[in-house]
N, C-alpha and C positions, 0 to 999 in steps of 0.2 A: 324406052319404057313408057307405056301409055298411061294416061291418067286413070283409066279404069283399073289398072293393076296396082295402084297406090293404096296404102292403108287408108281406111276411112276414119278420119278424125275431123273435128270441127275447127280446123286450122288451115293455114296455108300449106300447100304440098309442094315440095321441091324434089323433083326426081333426078337422081344421078345414076347413070349407068356404070356398072362395075362388074367385070367378068374375071379379072385375074385373081388367082388365089393369093392370100397373104402368105409371104414366106420370110423367114428370118434372114437378116443380112449376114453375109459372109465376110470374114477378115475385117474386123472393126478397124476403122481408119485411125490414123495417128491424130494427136491433138497436142497443142501447146498453148500455154497461157501467156497472153501478152501483158506486159507490165505497163498498161496504158489505161487511163481513165478517160472516157470520152463523153462528150455532150452530144446527144443524138438529135437535138432539135430545140426549138424555142416554143414555149407555151404562150398563151395569151397574156396580156398585161396584168390580168387579175389572177393568173394561175399561181400555184405554189412554185417555189423555186425548184427547178428541174433537178432530179436526183442524178448522181453519177452512176454510170453503167460500166462495169469492167468486163471486157471481152476475153473469152477463152476461145482460141481458134480450133475448130474441129473440121477435119478433112473427111469427106465422104469416101467410103470404100469403093474399090473399082467395080465391085458387083453390087449394084443398088438393090435395096429391098423392093420386092415386087409391088408393095403398097404405094410407093412414091411415084405414081404414074406421071405426075407433073414434071418430074426430073427425068425419068427413064423413057417416057413416051410423050414428049411435049406436043407433038402434032396429032396425037391420037384422039379418037372420039371420047375416050375416057377422060383425058386431060381437059378437053374442051368442055366437058360436062361441069367441071369445077369452075370454069370461066362463067358458065351459065349461072351457077350457084352464086358467084360473086355479084353478077348483075341483078339477080333476084333479091339479094340482100340490100343492094344499093336502092332498089325500088321500095324496099320495106323500111325506109328511113335511115339506111346506112349505119347500123349499129357498130360501135367502135370496140366494144369488148364483147366477145361472143364465146359462150360456153357450149361445148359439144358433148352430148351424153347419149345414152341408150337405155333401154329398159334392162337388158341383161348383157353380160360380157359376150364378146364375139359377134357383135352386131355392127361393127364397122366404124365406131366413133373415132378411134385413133387414125384410121385411114382417112376419114373425112376431115378431121382437124388438121392433120399434117398437110394434105393437099390443098385445103382451103387457105391455110396460112401461106404456103408457097405461092399460090395463085395471087393472093392479095399483094404479096411482096413483089412479084414479077409484073403482073398486069397493071397494077395501080401505082407502081414505083413507090410503094409505101414502106415506111418503117414498121415492121411487123415482128411481134414477139409471140412465140408459141410456148405456153406454160403447161407443164404437166402437173395435174392435181389428182392423180390416180395412185394413191399410196398402195392399194392392194395389188394392182397389176401395172407397174410402171413399164412403158413400152417405147417411149420416144428415143431413148439412147440406142436401143436395138434397131429401131426403124431407120435412124440416121447413121448407124454404124460407128458410134463413138462411145467411149467410157468416161462419163463426166467425173472429174475429180471432186467437183463441188458445183453448186449453183445456189442462187438465192432461195429457190423453192426447197431444196434439200435442207438448207439452213433454217428456213422458216418452219418446216415440219419437224425436224429433229431438235432444234434448239429454241424454238419460239422467237426467232429473231427476224423481223421484217424491215430492218433499217437499211438505209443506203450505206455503202455502194452495193449495187445489184450485179452479181456475177451471172453472166449468161454465155452460151456458146454461139459463136458466129459460124454458121455453116458455110464452108468454102464452096464456091461455085453457085451460091444463091445469095439473096439479100436477106435471108431469114435468120433471126436469132432464136435460140431455144433454151429454155430453162427446164432441164430434165432432172428427174430423180434418179439416184443411184439404185441399182438393182438389189443391193443388200439392205435397203431400207426396211425397217420393221413394219409388218402389216398391222400391228396394233396401234400405230400412230394415226393421227387424224389431222386434217387441215383445219386450222382455226379460222373461223369466219371473220373475226375482227382483224387478225393479222393479214389474211389474204386481201381483205378489202382495203387495208392501209397500203399494202404494197401496190395493188392495182391502181389505187388513187394516185400514188406518186408516179407510177410508170406511164400513166396516161399522158404525162407531160413529155415523155421521151419517145413514145411510139404512136403511130397513126392508128394501128389496129393491134389488139391483143386477142389471141385465140387460146382458149383453155381446153385442154384435153382432160376432161373430168372423169370421175368414176361412173360406173353404171348405176342407175337409180335404185334398183332393187338389191344391190350388193353393198352399197355404202352411202351413208348420209353426206359424204363429201360432195356428191353430185348436187345436192340441194344447196350446199354452201357455195359452190362455184356458180350456180345459177343465180343466187342472190347477189353475187358480186359482179354480175355481167349485165350488159344492156339488153341482152336477149339470149335465148337458148335454142340450139338446134338439137332435135332428137333424131338419131339414126336408126334405121331398121334394115334388115337384110332379107331379101326375097327368099322364099321357101324356108325361112328359119323363124323370123319374128312373127308374133301372133298379134292379131288385131286387138284383143282384149288387153294384152300386156301393154300395147302401145297407148291405148286409151288411159289405162291406169297411170302410165308414166307421165303423160301430159297433165293429168289431173294432179298428180303428186307435186309437180313443179310449181303449181299455183302458190303464190301470186306472181311468180317470175314471168317475164314476157317470153312466151314460146313463139319463136319465129316461124317454125314449120318443121316438117319431117323430111329427111333425106332418105330416099329408098335406094339401097345399093343392091345390084344384082348379086346372086350367089356366086 
């Protein structure tokens, strides 16, 4: 993808090639919850006490979702494009909490968030948590092919509870942990800014990177909430679908959040 084909915005531009169509996963994988509370790392001497994280093991299905190119095609140009994205972010001050959004649904934000999180976990040998903050269109459980019985994000949204321990799914075959929402969650619910900020503040002690798959900006105010809780925001756009004016409005709406750049995905 050439620079001239990228949307014109007064921000950094990060091009990511993407050609495969997004397809739902088949045969959701099995899962089982481990009766184990783990400590995932140590914070600095001045950091808050590290919260406990409870792991629920989730097994990937035999037929991977076409969106997860980092897992299904690790040597492909498409997978390498997410390695490039990782290096671009490192050059942009290496943000540790990254929200991924788009102007409208269907513009590739879940694809980008999932593959970026997988790349960070694999390439940087980092402890990475992928958080779903899109109540209107939860998609991470489908993308990774498992049915979460519970997660701390589900509890946060449904019950207003952001306290430790934090239940997340450990994706077998990867280093990634995922906090997905159940598909039956009410679309009338919202992500509370204070509670999400509190949970992320605690989880910074346990993870090197946190990637948030947020809602799209023009569909839900939850996208602004996620952006305010992050160190920086990536806006995704899809070639032949996204419109330049909508992209400009999306970047403007995110202010004063730190917009890291635009990721352009091929149709």
